[in-house]
C-alpha positions, 0 to 999 in steps of 0.5 A: 341267906338260908341256914339249915336248923334242927327242930322238934318233929312235933313243931315241924308238923304243926308248922306244916299244918299251919303253913298249908292253911295259911298258904305259906311254905313251912320255912315261911311259917316258922319264920313268921312265928319267929317274927311274931315271937320276937316282936312280942318279946320286944313289946311285952305290953302289947297283946300277941294278937295285935302283934300278929295282925300288925305284922300281917298288915305290914306284909300286905303293904299299902296297896291293900290299905283302906283310907280311914274316914272319921265318923266323929264330929267334924 
């Protein structure tokens, strides 16, 4: 369900620029930032970059995943 919300003009313009660069809608960019922020708050021991990358990887799904091949001793 979509809900209209008021946000600061500067935040909107930043989201607009990032959305264009990352091929998202402005709403999608704000939603992504909110998910990253919530996940970061829920997991304060993890670096924010890790949280961001994890959310991106989960959104990509298993179709883009590559199989892990160990390079260690067998």
